[in-house]
N, C-alpha and C positions, 0 to 999 in steps of 0.2 A: 322671604320665600318660605312657604309652608311645605314641609315634607309629609307625605302620607305613606303609611306602611302598606305594602302589598302583601296579600296572603296567597299562599300556594293552594291551588285547588287539587282535587283528586286527579284531574287530567294532566297535572304536571305544568299547567300554564299559570301565569300570574294574573290575578284579577286586577283590574285598573279602577281607579276612581271614576264615578259617573262624569266628573268634569273633563276627564281626558277624552271622552267621546262627544263632548258638546259640539265641536265643530266638524266632526267626522262626516255628517250628512252633507254639509255645504262643500266640503273638500271633495267628496265623492261626486256630487252634482257637477262641480267645476271640471273634474277629470272626464266625466261622461260627455259633457258639452264639447270639451277639447277634442276628444276622440271622435265624436260625431262629425265635426268639421274637418278633421285631418284625414281620417281613414278612407271615406268613400272616394275622395279625389286625390289623396296623397300620392298615389303612384303616377298620376298624370300631370298634376299641377303643383307648383311650389306652394308653401304655406301662405295663407292670406296676408300675413304681415310682410312677406317678401314682395307680394304684388303691390302693396301700398307703398312700401318704403323703397323698393328697388334694391340695388346692391351697393355695397360700399367697400372699397378696397381696404385691406389691412394696412396699418401704418405704424412706424416707430418714430418717436421724437426723442432726440437726445442733444446734449450740448457739451461743448468744451469751453475753454477760456475765451475763444474768439468767435465761435459760430454756433448757430442752432442748426441741426440737421434733421431733415424729415425724409424717411424712406417709405415709399408706398409700393405695394405689390400690384402691378398692372400687367399680368402676363397676357400675351397674345394681342397686345394693342400696338397700333402704329403711333409714332411720334406726332403725326398730324392730328390724331384724334384725342390728344391730351392738352388741356388748358391749365395753366398755373398762373395765379395772381395773388397779390397780398394787399390787404387794406385794414387799417386800424388794429394791427397786431394779430390778424387772422390770415392764415394761408389757405387759399381756396384751390382745390384740385378738382377738376371736372373733366368729363369726357364721355365718350361713347364707345362701347365695345360692340362691334358689328357681328351679327350672327353669320355663321358660315353657311354654305350652300345647304339647302334642304335635302333630306334623304328620302326622296320620293319612292325609290325602288326598294328600300329596306323593308323587311317583313316585321321587324320589331324596332322600337325606338325608345330610348331612355335619355333624357337630357337633364344634366345636373349642373352644368356651367351657366353662369349668369351672362346675359347679354342686355344691351340697352344703355341708357344714360345713367350716369352716377355723378354725385357731387359730394365732396368731403371737405369740411371746414375744420381746420386745426388751429387752435389757439396757440400762439407761440409763447414760450415761457420767458422771453426777454424782448426788449425793444431792439429792432433790427434796422439796418440801413437798407431800405426797400429798393433803392436804385442799384444795389450791388448783388442782388440775389441771383444765384445760378441754379439752373435745373438741367440734370442730365438723365437720359433714359438709356439703360443698357440691360439686356437679358431679362426684360420684364420688370425691372426695378427702377422706379423713378426716385432719384436722389436730389433733394433740394437743399442747397447750402445757403443759409441766411447769415451774413456777417452781422455780429452784434454792433450796436452803436457804441461809441466811446463811453456814454453814460451807463450803459448796461454792463460793461466789462467790470469784473471785480478788480479793485485796486488794492494793492498792499499798503497798509498804513504803518509807518514806523512808530514803534513804541519808544518813547524817550524816558530816561531815568533821571530823576532830579536829585 
């Protein structure tokens, strides 16, 4: 790494090396293009990436000695609208959040909540017994308990002294 000395100008600002500004025009162009696509429609439509990708619920994955747990936030959904399956060490959570009644009489409208289909695939950190997986849904939180297979459980090995 080469260090370059900065000199103080009369205005009190530091002058920078010409190399420091090499990518500035490209960065500024990218920012302007982003702003162009976000600002004109940003108040009425979600960002383009959200339209393409849809929405995905936040999820936590953790494990203890016997189980892998997955907790996903699915507020406002009904149990009937959630599907949970597992295959090849991947937990699949899918469903659809239905939009509530339209607000035809409202004089102003702002929508920030996501509606529509979603799918979330979560790689499990251990081999699980797929036939024994339990899923519970309470207060907008889906909790999936995946019992580990005997092979995946950590076993204590005795150290012998000779």
